[in-house]
Structure formats: structure tokens, C-alpha cells
Legacy VTK file of the C-alpha trace (Angstrom):
# vtk DataFile Version 3.0
C-alpha trace
ASCII
DATASET POLYDATA
POINTS 169 float
-69.823 204.041 -114.933
-67.699 202.125 -117.429
-65.068 204.868 -117.463
-65.012 204.933 -113.674
-64.366 201.066 -113.577
-61.709 201.328 -116.248
-59.920 204.145 -114.355
-60.135 202.151 -111.042
-58.678 199.056 -112.725
-55.842 201.067 -114.206
-55.150 202.664 -110.809
-55.020 199.228 -109.186
-52.753 197.809 -111.753
-50.325 200.785 -111.682
-50.102 200.587 -107.857
-49.582 196.810 -107.633
-46.884 196.997 -110.353
-44.864 198.944 -107.848
-45.102 196.313 -105.119
-42.160 193.902 -105.248
-41.066 191.444 -102.540
-37.958 190.908 -100.425
-37.282 188.053 -98.015
-35.244 188.635 -94.867
-34.355 186.746 -91.706
-36.652 187.014 -88.687
-33.774 188.532 -86.714
-33.624 191.595 -88.940
-37.368 192.393 -89.284
-37.536 194.817 -86.371
-34.590 196.762 -87.533
-35.936 196.884 -91.146
-39.332 198.064 -90.009
-37.682 200.829 -87.947
-34.825 201.958 -90.210
-35.691 200.496 -93.642
-33.763 198.253 -96.007
-30.152 199.436 -96.332
-27.552 198.735 -99.016
-24.360 197.178 -97.657
-26.410 195.647 -94.778
-24.557 193.161 -92.556
-27.733 191.013 -92.588
-27.525 190.413 -96.340
-26.507 186.781 -96.671
-27.975 186.126 -100.176
-26.215 185.641 -103.505
-25.091 189.256 -102.954
-22.395 187.935 -100.643
-20.550 186.661 -103.787
-17.104 188.218 -104.084
-17.921 190.222 -107.269
-21.186 191.994 -106.225
-19.743 195.051 -104.478
-17.237 195.596 -107.193
-19.983 195.586 -109.881
-22.615 197.583 -108.127
-20.409 199.777 -105.925
-22.617 198.531 -102.877
-24.125 195.319 -101.694
-27.626 195.937 -103.151
-31.079 195.086 -101.980
-32.695 192.380 -104.109
-36.457 192.377 -104.793
-38.655 189.976 -106.781
-41.992 190.216 -108.452
-42.744 186.837 -107.001
-43.824 186.708 -103.339
-41.677 184.102 -101.509
-39.171 183.501 -104.346
-36.376 183.629 -101.816
-36.835 180.935 -99.251
-36.539 180.703 -95.512
-37.547 184.015 -94.048
-40.057 186.816 -93.608
-41.679 188.115 -96.729
-41.789 191.917 -97.089
-43.818 193.845 -99.591
-41.766 196.779 -100.848
-43.155 199.796 -102.690
-40.448 200.480 -105.367
-42.228 203.396 -107.008
-39.730 206.090 -107.840
-36.715 203.821 -107.107
-34.174 202.924 -109.753
-34.311 199.172 -110.462
-31.293 197.563 -112.219
-30.399 194.159 -113.345
-30.071 191.339 -110.768
-26.695 190.097 -112.094
-26.286 187.254 -109.558
-29.555 185.786 -110.772
-28.391 185.904 -114.382
-25.251 184.103 -113.317
-26.899 181.475 -111.135
-30.136 180.970 -113.002
-29.295 181.651 -116.697
-25.750 180.263 -117.064
-24.110 183.690 -117.510
-20.341 183.801 -116.852
-18.661 186.753 -115.272
-16.183 188.446 -117.576
-12.528 188.485 -116.414
-12.384 192.258 -116.741
-15.492 192.569 -114.364
-17.249 194.778 -116.918
-19.629 192.270 -118.540
-21.317 188.878 -118.414
-21.174 186.460 -121.221
-22.948 183.299 -122.474
-21.472 180.449 -124.336
-22.899 180.302 -127.784
-25.090 177.244 -127.295
-26.198 178.375 -123.860
-27.482 181.894 -124.441
-31.147 181.955 -123.359
-33.465 182.652 -126.293
-34.844 185.767 -124.620
-31.315 187.283 -124.567
-30.315 186.820 -128.272
-31.145 190.387 -129.117
-28.968 191.765 -126.377
-25.645 189.910 -126.611
-22.858 191.133 -128.821
-21.058 188.811 -131.256
-18.958 187.449 -128.433
-22.025 186.630 -126.320
-21.467 189.505 -123.882
-23.715 192.110 -122.228
-21.909 194.916 -120.589
-22.598 196.303 -117.127
-23.008 199.889 -118.310
-26.231 198.628 -119.972
-27.262 196.212 -117.176
-26.855 198.861 -114.446
-28.638 201.718 -116.302
-32.185 201.823 -114.953
-33.320 203.526 -118.127
-31.791 201.025 -120.551
-34.059 198.827 -122.627
-31.571 195.946 -121.859
-32.131 196.487 -118.106
-35.887 196.478 -118.555
-35.704 193.250 -120.620
-33.491 191.559 -117.969
-35.882 192.504 -115.181
-38.788 191.171 -117.222
-36.883 187.951 -117.809
-35.739 187.230 -114.241
-38.646 188.931 -112.489
-36.038 190.164 -110.065
-34.117 193.399 -109.684
-31.398 195.060 -107.625
-31.919 198.340 -105.808
-28.752 200.261 -105.164
-30.176 202.829 -102.777
-31.688 202.586 -99.310
-35.447 201.895 -99.055
-37.208 203.772 -96.217
-39.328 201.882 -93.676
-42.507 203.570 -94.801
-42.355 201.644 -98.094
-42.173 198.290 -96.377
-44.849 195.922 -94.945
-44.472 192.469 -93.442
-46.873 190.096 -95.217
-45.930 186.527 -94.360
-43.338 183.880 -93.882
-41.664 181.313 -96.180
LINES 1 170
169 0 1 2 3 4 5 6 7 8 9 10 11 12 13 14 15 16 17 18 19 20 21 22 23 24 25 26 27 28 29 30 31 32 33 34 35 36 37 38 39 40 41 42 43 44 45 46 47 48 49 50 51 52 53 54 55 56 57 58 59 60 61 62 63 64 65 66 67 68 69 70 71 72 73 74 75 76 77 78 79 80 81 82 83 84 85 86 87 88 89 90 91 92 93 94 95 96 97 98 99 100 101 102 103 104 105 106 107 108 109 110 111 112 113 114 115 116 117 118 119 120 121 122 123 124 125 126 127 128 129 130 131 132 133 134 135 136 137 138 139 140 141 142 143 144 145 146 147 148 149 150 151 152 153 154 155 156 157 158 159 160 161 162 163 164 165 166 167 168
């Protein structure tokens, strides 16, 4: 019986770890529920509308969060991200962690006194972290950034069968 309960608990934890959240406008819900979440969507009016995002990612990505309702003013979607490649949410590092976009558009950097403690192990001697690490879903740096921000970018479409409407913020 104890083994059964331990296995059930592990099963539940594994499955809920794959559920992330995305907030969208009420006007786009019907389309999303029919066609899924799409990169380069015309509905995406979040931080991803910043000038640099498409150049960095190659697409306007889909942003997800481990926190339900992190993004305000919209409909909350639960998204099953199992099997999808999650990469660093660079706009959140810039807006929430004082990262600066490198002029060459290949890295972010932190001023010496403003590097978050959690990132000390990842910046080079100039305070930089390069996109080739931040955009590699298998990189330990990407995993650390996702753990820090509790957000991620998805640079592939997400099918409608992975999405459920769960509420409103």
C-alpha cells in the first residue's frame, strides 16, 4: 500500500510539473482553443512585442509561467508543456532582473553591483550571459534561468489539445 501511494504521489508531481500557465485576451480564446497557441501570433501584445525579441528567438515566442495568473488582465490557460522545448524568457530577465541587452544582440549583461545573486555562477567576467546558452533547452544555464524566473519561452506552436481554460485575472 505504501508503495502504491508513493508511486501515485510521484505520478501526480510529474504531471503537474508539466502544467504551466499562459494568459491571453478574451478575444483570442476561441481561436486558441480551436487552433492552439501559435508563435508569431498577431494577438501577442506582451513584452514579446519589444523590438529585439524576434531577432533573438527567430520568432515571437509563446510565454508560459509556473505561476497561475502571473500575467494580468486576461483569461488564464493551463498548458501541458510536456515534450516541448522550454528556453529562457529573456524579456523577463531584462524587465525583472535588470539585465541589459548587449549591443551585438548575442547576450545580456549585468552591471557588476546589480547581478542577481542567483546568477553569479553563470555570468562571465564582463557580467554577460550569451544567447547560445539561454536558448538551448538542454543547457544548465537555461534550466537555472527558468527556475529563477519561473517563466519560459516556447518557440514552437502548442496544439489546442494541450490547453485548457481555467479562469480569469
